[in-house]
C-alpha positions as a printed NumPy array, in Angstrom:
array([[-55.692,  40.885,  56.633],
       [-58.793,  39.612,  54.33 ],
       [-58.78 ,  35.901,  53.476],
       [-59.04 ,  35.323,  49.732],
       [-61.904,  32.778,  50.422],
       [-64.106,  35.252,  51.972],
       [-63.752,  37.437,  48.771],
       [-67.726,  37.981,  48.584],
       [-67.074,  40.714,  51.662],
       [-65.399,  42.889,  49.149],
       [-68.626,  44.828,  48.79 ],
       [-67.986,  46.233,  52.261],
       [-65.222,  48.254,  51.109],
       [-65.043,  51.835,  50.108],
       [-62.478,  51.013,  47.419],
       [-60.128,  48.133,  46.258],
       [-56.915,  48.958,  45.501],
       [-54.458,  47.167,  43.303],
       [-51.036,  48.01 ,  43.904],
       [-49.703,  45.995,  41.054],
       [-48.238,  47.392,  37.838],
       [-50.125,  48.613,  35.027],
       [-49.213,  45.554,  32.822],
       [-50.193,  43.252,  35.674],
       [-53.508,  45.148,  36.63 ],
       [-54.73 ,  45.381,  32.781],
       [-54.138,  41.452,  32.346],
       [-56.818,  41.277,  35.271],
       [-57.871,  42.843,  38.791],
       [-60.632,  42.124,  41.234],
       [-63.71 ,  43.181,  40.198],
       [-64.101,  47.25 ,  40.826],
       [-60.407,  47.351,  41.538],
       [-58.516,  50.416,  40.564],
       [-54.535,  50.603,  40.233],
       [-52.317,  52.317,  42.007],
       [-48.919,  50.759,  41.417],
       [-46.493,  50.937,  44.305],
       [-43.76 ,  50.387,  41.172],
       [-44.387,  50.716,  37.597],
       [-43.491,  48.162,  34.754],
       [-40.263,  49.764,  33.811],
       [-39.571,  50.569,  37.76 ],
       [-40.17 ,  46.901,  38.394],
       [-37.83 ,  45.543,  35.569],
       [-35.306,  48.18 ,  36.644],
       [-35.257,  46.541,  40.387],
       [-35.476,  42.845,  39.221],
       [-32.598,  43.439,  37.033],
       [-30.212,  44.986,  39.608],
       [-31.293,  42.47 ,  42.149],
       [-30.471,  39.629,  40.099],
       [-27.39 ,  40.943,  38.717],
       [-25.892,  43.298,  40.48 ],
       [-26.851,  43.619,  44.429],
       [-29.729,  42.848,  46.035],
       [-29.866,  44.898,  48.978],
       [-28.846,  48.237,  46.698],
       [-32.157,  46.977,  44.562],
       [-34.151,  47.147,  47.844],
       [-32.976,  50.589,  48.64 ],
       [-33.595,  52.014,  44.882],
       [-36.932,  50.317,  45.174],
       [-38.015,  51.653,  48.535],
       [-37.28 ,  55.185,  47.31 ],
       [-39.461,  54.372,  44.025],
       [-42.167,  52.793,  46.185],
       [-42.196,  55.982,  48.62 ],
       [-42.693,  58.403,  45.632],
       [-45.004,  56.484,  44.229],
       [-46.996,  56.201,  47.35 ],
       [-46.904,  59.62 ,  48.465],
       [-48.192,  60.388,  44.276],
       [-50.905,  58.426,  44.927],
       [-51.817,  59.732,  48.522],
       [-51.499,  63.138,  47.13 ],
       [-53.625,  62.203,  44.14 ],
       [-56.396,  60.597,  45.704],
       [-56.301,  60.169,  48.971],
       [-56.624,  64.044,  50.581],
       [-60.218,  64.537,  50.017],
       [-61.265,  61.416,  51.676],
       [-62.626,  61.113,  55.119],
       [-61.281,  59.324,  58.107],
       [-64.595,  57.05 ,  57.443],
       [-63.021,  55.787,  54.25 ],
       [-62.175,  51.805,  54.309],
       [-60.079,  50.262,  51.257],
       [-58.997,  47.255,  50.654],
       [-55.248,  47.043,  49.327],
       [-53.788,  43.731,  47.521],
       [-50.491,  42.928,  45.775],
       [-49.327,  39.928,  43.734],
       [-48.824,  37.807,  47.128],
       [-50.418,  40.333,  49.525],
       [-46.48 ,  41.375,  50.367],
       [-44.311,  44.228,  50.46 ],
       [-46.326,  46.408,  47.859],
       [-49.628,  45.939,  49.392],
       [-47.977,  46.258,  52.5  ],
       [-46.141,  49.333,  52.101],
       [-49.08 ,  51.227,  50.432],
       [-51.777,  49.979,  53.275],
       [-48.902,  50.821,  56.091],
       [-49.175,  54.589,  54.973],
       [-52.68 ,  54.304,  54.954],
       [-53.021,  53.116,  58.134],
       [-50.462,  55.674,  59.512],
       [-52.753,  58.347,  58.467],
       [-56.054,  56.856,  59.793],
       [-57.761,  55.163,  57.698],
       [-59.102,  51.517,  58.524],
       [-57.209,  49.583,  55.624],
       [-57.144,  45.816,  55.134],
       [-54.429,  43.756,  53.042],
       [-55.836,  40.937,  51.3  ],
       [-54.153,  38.321,  52.341],
       [-52.555,  36.073,  49.848],
       [-53.409,  38.757,  46.989],
       [-54.594,  38.554,  43.653],
       [-52.497,  34.923,  43.465],
       [-54.929,  33.306,  45.994],
       [-57.907,  35.421,  44.436],
       [-57.151,  34.068,  40.988],
       [-57.097,  30.052,  43.048],
       [-60.711,  31.067,  44.185],
       [-61.944,  32.152,  40.637],
       [-60.624,  28.969,  39.6  ],
       [-62.505,  26.61 ,  42.379],
       [-65.35 ,  28.385,  42.387],
       [-65.454,  27.894,  38.544],
       [-65.091,  24.261,  39.23 ],
       [-68.034,  23.898,  41.128],
       [-70.721,  27.088,  40.708],
       [-72.083,  25.848,  37.255],
       [-73.635,  22.491,  38.835],
       [-75.606,  25.09 ,  41.196],
       [-77.616,  26.504,  38.082],
       [-80.513,  25.861,  36.135],
       [-79.239,  26.9  ,  32.639],
       [-81.66 ,  26.679,  29.82 ],
       [-79.224,  27.141,  26.152],
       [-80.277,  28.934,  22.968],
       [-79.606,  26.8  ,  20.169],
       [-80.323,  27.795,  16.502],
       [-78.486,  28.618,  13.659],
       [-76.476,  31.09 ,  12.521],
       [-78.218,  34.612,  12.302],
       [-80.954,  33.318,  14.226],
       [-80.087,  36.086,  16.493],
       [-79.52 ,  34.369,  19.551],
       [-77.45 ,  36.823,  21.139],
       [-80.05 ,  39.74 ,  20.568],
       [-82.676,  37.078,  22.026],
       [-80.268,  37.173,  25.316],
       [-80.625,  40.81 ,  25.306],
       [-84.458,  40.638,  25.244],
       [-84.612,  38.112,  27.974],
       [-82.51 ,  40.715,  29.931],
       [-84.769,  43.419,  29.4  ],
       [-87.916,  41.086,  30.673],
       [-85.965,  40.187,  34.003],
       [-84.612,  37.353,  33.092],
       [-81.309,  35.684,  34.284],
       [-78.428,  35.826,  31.543],
       [-75.157,  34.715,  30.825],
       [-73.631,  36.264,  27.816],
       [-70.379,  34.43 ,  27.301],
       [-69.916,  36.247,  23.8  ],
       [-70.235,  39.772,  25.386],
       [-67.821,  39.021,  28.293],
       [-65.049,  37.734,  25.21 ],
       [-65.953,  40.446,  23.112],
       [-66.7  ,  38.402,  20.254],
       [-69.346,  36.932,  18.483],
       [-67.776,  32.964,  18.125],
       [-67.379,  32.48 ,  14.485],
       [-64.507,  33.513,  12.307],
       [-66.204,  36.869,  11.721],
       [-66.512,  37.281,  15.184],
       [-64.041,  39.76 ,  16.383],
       [-65.56 ,  43.227,  16.93 ],
       [-63.573,  45.986,  14.903],
       [-61.33 ,  48.004,  17.525],
       [-62.549,  46.171,  20.428],
       [-59.649,  43.708,  21.699],
       [-60.387,  40.154,  23.282],
       [-59.763,  40.655,  27.204],
       [-56.637,  38.203,  28.773],
       [-57.817,  34.813,  29.397],
       [-57.755,  35.319,  33.37 ],
       [-59.992,  38.571,  33.032],
       [-62.488,  36.133,  30.841],
       [-62.569,  34.089,  33.667],
       [-62.818,  36.538,  36.298],
       [-66.093,  38.172,  34.161],
       [-67.758,  34.887,  33.745],
       [-67.146,  33.782,  37.68 ],
       [-68.709,  37.309,  38.801],
       [-71.439,  37.046,  36.58 ],
       [-72.23 ,  33.175,  38.283],
       [-72.137,  34.276,  41.393],
       [-74.608,  37.003,  40.854],
       [-77.456,  34.664,  39.854],
       [-80.161,  33.34 ,  42.114],
       [-79.816,  29.229,  41.406],
       [-83.54 ,  29.136,  42.283],
       [-84.496,  30.604,  38.854],
       [-83.4  ,  29.822,  35.269],
       [-80.188,  30.9  ,  33.496],
       [-80.491,  31.623,  29.474],
       [-77.083,  31.291,  28.071],
       [-76.332,  30.724,  24.447],
       [-74.622,  27.538,  23.365],
       [-71.073,  27.681,  22.799],
       [-68.022,  26.136,  21.335],
       [-64.909,  25.419,  23.393],
       [-63.541,  28.391,  22.246],
       [-65.164,  32.002,  21.592],
       [-62.379,  33.953,  19.388],
       [-58.775,  33.193,  21.221],
       [-60.649,  32.108,  24.753],
       [-61.537,  29.053,  26.601],
       [-64.811,  29.09 ,  28.166],
       [-64.559,  27.073,  31.552],
       [-64.837,  23.419,  31.096],
       [-67.139,  22.999,  33.905],
       [-69.004,  25.106,  32.172],
       [-69.288,  23.894,  28.619],
       [-70.181,  20.712,  30.463],
       [-72.814,  22.225,  32.178],
       [-74.232,  24.072,  29.308],
       [-74.443,  20.986,  27.14 ],
       [-76.068,  18.732,  29.641],
       [-79.016,  21.283,  30.384],
       [-82.482,  21.497,  28.904],
       [-82.263,  23.738,  25.29 ],
       [-84.47 ,  25.991,  23.521],
       [-83.775,  25.694,  19.133],
       [-84.306,  28.786,  17.616],
       [-85.451,  28.653,  13.967],
       [-85.638,  31.914,  11.101],
       [-85.823,  31.318,   7.801],
       [-82.684,  31.796,   5.336],
       [-83.501,  35.078,   4.111],
       [-84.371,  36.659,   7.744],
       [-80.937,  35.24 ,   8.829],
       [-79.311,  36.99 ,   5.848],
       [-81.485,  40.533,   6.261],
       [-80.089,  40.118,   9.925],
       [-76.417,  39.366,   9.368],
       [-75.807,  42.249,   6.869],
       [-77.689,  44.578,   9.971],
       [-75.722,  43.183,  12.285],
       [-72.251,  42.957,  10.877],
       [-72.396,  46.326,   8.745],
       [-68.999,  46.764,   9.754],
       [-68.028,  44.201,   6.904],
       [-70.74 ,  45.186,   4.7  ],
       [-69.11 ,  48.879,   5.106],
       [-65.825,  47.372,   4.54 ],
       [-65.372,  44.588,   1.789],
       [-61.696,  44.558,   2.493],
       [-61.781,  43.602,   5.881],
       [-64.611,  41.133,   5.204],
       [-62.081,  39.289,   2.235],
       [-59.392,  39.398,   4.862],
       [-61.598,  37.276,   7.383],
       [-62.691,  34.768,   4.736],
       [-59.068,  33.767,   4.111],
       [-59.32 ,  31.724,   7.307],
       [-62.012,  29.628,   5.296],
       [-59.466,  28.864,   2.722],
       [-58.604,  25.224,   3.981],
       [-62.324,  24.174,   4.9  ],
       [-64.003,  25.445,   1.72 ],
       [-61.319,  25.693,  -1.076],
       [-59.051,  28.36 ,  -2.425],
       [-61.218,  28.765,  -5.493],
       [-64.576,  28.899,  -3.424],
       [-62.999,  31.648,  -1.131],
       [-61.67 ,  33.898,  -4.137],
       [-64.827,  33.737,  -6.   ],
       [-66.326,  34.636,  -2.338],
       [-64.05 ,  37.698,  -1.86 ],
       [-64.827,  38.567,  -5.645],
       [-68.723,  39.034,  -5.241],
       [-68.008,  40.952,  -2.162],
       [-65.876,  43.346,  -3.904],
       [-68.657,  43.502,  -6.499],
       [-71.376,  44.508,  -3.613],
       [-73.246,  41.139,  -3.679],
       [-72.487,  40.695,   0.189],
       [-76.149,  39.339,   0.256],
       [-75.313,  36.542,  -2.269],
       [-72.306,  35.839,  -0.683],
       [-73.456,  35.821,   3.224],
       [-76.658,  33.579,   1.509],
       [-74.26 ,  30.936,   0.224],
       [-71.971,  30.92 ,   3.571],
       [-74.79 ,  29.97 ,   5.566],
       [-76.23 ,  27.112,   3.36 ],
       [-72.964,  25.598,   2.206],
       [-70.697,  26.789,   5.281],
       [-72.18 ,  26.998,   8.789],
       [-75.643,  25.515,   8.642],
       [-74.057,  22.008,   7.851],
       [-71.119,  22.406,  10.315],
       [-73.768,  23.684,  13.085],
       [-76.111,  20.811,  12.856],
       [-73.144,  18.514,  13.37 ],
       [-71.61 ,  20.061,  16.004],
       [-75.433,  20.566,  18.015],
       [-76.054,  16.538,  17.7  ],
       [-72.808,  15.896,  19.056],
       [-72.547,  18.34 ,  21.639],
       [-75.999,  18.904,  23.287],
       [-77.766,  16.599,  24.822],
       [-81.056,  18.532,  24.828],
       [-80.975,  19.099,  21.384],
       [-83.049,  16.636,  19.329],
       [-85.733,  16.931,  22.428],
       [-85.569,  20.942,  22.258],
       [-88.8  ,  23.155,  22.259],
       [-88.712,  25.084,  19.18 ],
       [-89.129,  28.895,  18.982],
       [-90.064,  30.054,  15.764],
       [-88.855,  33.965,  14.705],
       [-90.323,  35.69 ,  11.767],
       [-87.512,  38.111,  11.902],
       [-85.057,  39.666,  14.09 ],
       [-87.201,  42.687,  14.85 ],
       [-87.412,  44.106,  18.533],
       [-91.072,  42.853,  18.268],
       [-90.555,  39.371,  17.67 ],
       [-87.512,  39.345,  19.917],
       [-89.515,  40.679,  22.907],
       [-92.581,  38.319,  22.096],
       [-89.871,  35.32 ,  22.055],
       [-88.371,  36.67 ,  25.362],
       [-91.387,  36.655,  27.113],
       [-92.839,  33.494,  26.182],
       [-89.715,  32.044,  27.464],
       [-89.586,  33.85 ,  30.685],
       [-92.913,  32.501,  31.487],
       [-92.264,  28.891,  30.513],
       [-88.983,  29.617,  32.974],
       [-90.666,  30.669,  35.473],
       [-93.396,  27.756,  35.512],
       [-90.132,  25.256,  35.508],
       [-88.78 ,  26.805,  38.081],
       [-91.858,  26.843,  40.137]])
């Protein structure tokens, strides 16, 4: 068996097989895992009901029959072309019956199979433990800037220049504001988000700077791990500054789905009624429906987002006042590339 605290050895396996049901797998799983359910959702529910309400012995017999059929299907569908040297790691919730049953068959075939000791439960514990300690081992440089300052695009430009980048919004599938939900792309579960953050943190070289965007405690409905949040808020910062007109132009491009769907935009504006008042929000909605998106976006920036941002940055980021300023004329590829190159050069100098 492989202990969960030795999870760094996952690369040694040719496949990581999650023997849990499809909904358990969808909520979260080990990085790179594939799902071979020994019992699917419907079967688990049915067997569980029989176990509790009728007969535990009969439930075990029926569960064994279903598991055998499912394992046979997986062998037939996935295993037949594989060579003897194929080496899989198998896990379920606790490293018990489901993974044990699948591993037994694979072992009898002749594969060098291992079962993850403690299963997903122990992996989850290892992730949470690492999320408490990993952030403090890294050198973060945090990008701060008013809404529409192209912070996320600058992160992409930094990555293109070879810098280490932690993109928390990309991992959360959300852009971090009232308007931030990406249409047609639901956010991951909290557990899957934390696994993604954990995987990213483990990939960084502590000897070099990691660039990240300053975030609030939540990104959409997901919570940023507390130890990471504390580390970001006490790290060195960089202030991005861009004029209002350039920010409006950038946002109209970056949120083109709202420009092209005024009703969806107006629906999201409803979330601001308590803060900005019903009359103001209704006026914005009327202007948006009339095609005056640029007018609405500029007023949203100057009367809502900018004042809130300034208070939040001053309160939450200890390095905000002393942060060097990066002035962006616009969010063009050329401007972002030049800014990224300058930041990478400064970061290398600081690391060296």
